[in-house]
C-alpha positions as YAML, in Angstrom:
chain: A
units: angstrom
residues:
- id: 1
  name: LEU
  ca: [38.22, 2.21, 130.68]
- id: 2
  name: LYS
  ca: [38.27, 6.00, 131.05]
- id: 3
  name: GLU
  ca: [41.35, 6.15, 128.88]
- id: 4
  name: ALA
  ca: [39.61, 4.08, 126.22]
- id: 5
  name: GLN
  ca: [36.61, 6.39, 126.32]
- id: 6
  name: GLU
  ca: [38.85, 9.44, 125.98]
- id: 7
  name: LEU
  ca: [40.64, 7.85, 123.04]
- id: 8
  name: GLU
  ca: [37.29, 7.02, 121.45]
- id: 9
  name: VAL
  ca: [36.14, 10.66, 121.86]
- id: 10
  name: LYS
  ca: [39.43, 11.88, 120.39]
- id: 11
  name: LEU
  ca: [39.00, 9.45, 117.49]
- id: 12
  name: ARG
  ca: [35.46, 10.68, 116.88]
- id: 13
  name: LEU
  ca: [36.67, 14.30, 116.99]
- id: 14
  name: LEU
  ca: [39.43, 13.47, 114.52]
- id: 15
  name: ALA
  ca: [36.91, 11.72, 112.23]
- id: 16
  name: LEU
  ca: [34.60, 14.74, 112.46]
- id: 17
  name: GLU
  ca: [37.49, 17.11, 111.73]
- id: 18
  name: GLU
  ca: [38.52, 14.96, 108.74]
- id: 19
  name: HIS
  ca: [34.93, 15.02, 107.48]
- id: 20
  name: ASN
  ca: [34.82, 18.83, 107.85]
- id: 21
  name: ILE
  ca: [38.12, 19.21, 106.00]
- id: 22
  name: LYS
  ca: [36.84, 17.01, 103.15]
- id: 23
  name: LYS
  ca: [33.61, 19.04, 102.95]
- id: 24
  name: LYS
  ca: [35.62, 22.30, 102.88]
- id: 25
  name: ALA
  ca: [37.79, 20.89, 100.11]
- id: 26
  name: GLU
  ca: [34.70, 19.89, 98.09]
- id: 27
  name: VAL
  ca: [33.20, 23.39, 98.57]
- id: 28
  name: GLU
  ca: [36.50, 24.98, 97.50]
- id: 29
  name: LYS
  ca: [36.69, 22.71, 94.42]
- id: 30
  name: GLU
  ca: [33.15, 23.72, 93.44]
- id: 31
  name: ARG
  ca: [33.96, 27.40, 94.00]
- id: 32
  name: LEU
  ca: [37.02, 27.09, 91.74]
- id: 33
  name: ARG
  ca: [34.99, 25.24, 89.09]
- id: 34
  name: ILE
  ca: [32.39, 28.03, 89.11]
- id: 35
  name: LEU
  ca: [35.16, 30.64, 88.79]
- id: 36
  name: GLU
  ca: [36.65, 28.73, 85.85]
- id: 37
  name: VAL
  ca: [33.26, 28.58, 84.13]
- id: 38
  name: LYS
  ca: [32.75, 32.32, 84.69]
- id: 39
  name: GLU
  ca: [36.23, 33.08, 83.36]
- id: 40
  name: ALA
  ca: [35.66, 30.87, 80.30]
- id: 41
  name: LYS
  ca: [32.36, 32.63, 79.62]
- id: 42
  name: LYS
  ca: [34.02, 36.03, 80.00]
- id: 43
  name: MET
  ca: [36.77, 35.02, 77.54]
- id: 44
  name: ALA
  ca: [34.19, 33.69, 75.07]
- id: 45
  name: ASP
  ca: [32.24, 36.96, 75.31]
- id: 46
  name: LEU
  ca: [35.40, 38.98, 74.72]
- id: 47
  name: GLU
  ca: [36.27, 36.83, 71.71]
- id: 48
  name: LYS
  ca: [32.73, 37.28, 70.39]
- id: 49
  name: LYS
  ca: [32.99, 41.06, 70.79]
- id: 50
  name: LYS
  ca: [36.36, 41.08, 69.00]
- id: 51
  name: LYS
  ca: [34.94, 39.06, 66.10]
- id: 52
  name: LYS
  ca: [31.90, 41.32, 65.89]
- id: 53
  name: LYS
  ca: [34.09, 44.44, 65.91]
- id: 54
  name: LEU
  ca: [36.35, 42.96, 63.24]
- id: 55
  name: ALA
  ca: [33.35, 42.00, 61.08]
- id: 56
  name: LYS
  ca: [32.01, 45.55, 61.38]
- id: 57
  name: LYS
  ca: [35.38, 47.00, 60.38]
- id: 58
  name: GLU
  ca: [35.52, 44.67, 57.38]
- id: 59
  name: ALA
  ca: [31.98, 45.64, 56.38]
- id: 60
  name: ASP
  ca: [32.84, 49.34, 56.70]
- id: 61
  name: LEU
  ca: [35.95, 48.87, 54.58]
- id: 62
  name: GLU
  ca: [33.97, 46.98, 51.94]
- id: 63
  name: LEU
  ca: [31.40, 49.79, 51.87]
- id: 64
  name: LYS
  ca: [34.17, 52.40, 51.50]
- id: 65
  name: ARG
  ca: [35.71, 50.35, 48.68]
- id: 66
  name: GLN
  ca: [32.37, 50.12, 46.88]
- id: 67
  name: ARG
  ca: [31.81, 53.87, 47.26]
- id: 68
  name: ALA
  ca: [35.30, 54.58, 45.96]
- id: 69
  name: GLU
  ca: [34.63, 52.32, 42.95]
- id: 70
  name: GLU
  ca: [31.34, 54.10, 42.31]
- id: 71
  name: LYS
  ca: [33.03, 57.50, 42.48]
- id: 72
  name: MET
  ca: [35.76, 56.24, 40.16]
- id: 73
  name: ALA
  ca: [33.17, 54.94, 37.70]
- id: 74
  name: MET
  ca: [31.27, 58.24, 37.85]
- id: 75
  name: ALA
  ca: [34.49, 60.19, 37.29]
- id: 76
  name: GLN
  ca: [35.39, 57.96, 34.35]
- id: 77
  name: GLU
  ca: [31.88, 58.39, 32.94]
- id: 78
  name: ALA
  ca: [32.12, 62.18, 33.31]
- id: 79
  name: GLN
  ca: [35.54, 62.12, 31.62]
- id: 80
  name: ALA
  ca: [34.14, 59.98, 28.78]
- id: 81
  name: GLU
  ca: [31.25, 62.45, 28.36]
- id: 82
  name: LYS
  ca: [33.71, 65.37, 28.19]
- id: 83
  name: GLU
  ca: [35.78, 63.53, 25.60]
- id: 84
  name: ALA
  ca: [32.65, 62.68, 23.60]
- id: 85
  name: LYS
  ca: [31.59, 66.36, 23.62]
- id: 86
  name: VAL
  ca: [35.06, 67.38, 22.41]
- id: 87
  name: GLU
  ca: [34.87, 64.77, 19.64]
- id: 88
  name: MET
  ca: [31.36, 65.95, 18.68]
- id: 89
  name: LYS
  ca: [32.63, 69.55, 18.44]
- id: 90
  name: LYS
  ca: [35.56, 68.40, 16.28]
- id: 91
  name: LEU
  ca: [33.16, 66.45, 14.08]
- id: 92
  name: GLN
  ca: [30.82, 69.43, 13.81]
- id: 93
  name: LYS
  ca: [33.72, 71.73, 12.85]
- id: 94
  name: ALA
  ca: [34.89, 69.16, 10.29]
- id: 95
  name: ARG
  ca: [31.37, 69.01, 8.80]
- id: 96
  name: GLN
  ca: [31.18, 72.80, 8.71]
- id: 97
  name: HIS
  ca: [34.57, 72.95, 7.04]
- id: 98
  name: ALA
  ca: [33.52, 70.29, 4.52]
- id: 99
  name: ALA
  ca: [30.30, 72.18, 3.83]
- id: 100
  name: ALA
  ca: [32.26, 75.41, 3.34]
- id: 101
  name: LEU
  ca: [34.66, 73.65, 0.97]
- id: 102
  name: GLU
  ca: [31.71, 72.18, -0.95]
- id: 103
  name: ALA
  ca: [30.06, 75.62, -1.15]
- id: 104
  name: GLN
  ca: [33.34, 77.11, -2.34]
- id: 105
  name: ARG
  ca: [33.72, 74.33, -4.95]
- id: 106
  name: GLN
  ca: [30.18, 74.89, -6.18]
- id: 107
  name: ALA
  ca: [30.74, 78.65, -6.32]
- id: 108
  name: GLN
  ca: [33.91, 78.13, -8.35]
- id: 109
  name: PHE
  ca: [32.10, 75.69, -10.63]
- id: 110
  name: MET
  ca: [29.26, 78.16, -11.14]
- id: 111
  name: PHE
  ca: [31.73, 80.99, -11.71]
- id: 112
  name: LYS
  ca: [33.56, 78.88, -14.32]
- id: 113
  name: ASN
  ca: [30.25, 78.07, -15.99]
- id: 114
  name: LEU
  ca: [29.26, 81.72, -15.99]
- id: 115
  name: ALA
  ca: [32.66, 82.76, -17.26]
- id: 116
  name: GLY
  ca: [32.53, 80.04, -19.86]
- id: 117
  name: ALA
  ca: [28.98, 80.98, -20.91]
- id: 118
  name: SER
  ca: [29.83, 84.60, -21.59]
...
């Protein structure tokens, strides 16, 4: 009878130990699950930061490209204005030359008329 009681106590102790081991395993599983969730969140945050940084770089590059295009357009406009001024000067000189030729022609015509009249 005493032996049976001792065996029963040992069995209860073993059952209690098994229960404790199972509980510890459940706690460890939950701890690991929490760690995995934290790690996944950390990775998602890092990915988000990378995407944000990349988007900012792309926006900065686009802004630089637009500014470069604007500068190029302004430079082309300035060049076109210079060329237009040069053309205007050429045109003005051509007009002056034509006017001088016309004045010379009229003077010759008048001189011929005067010479012919006398």
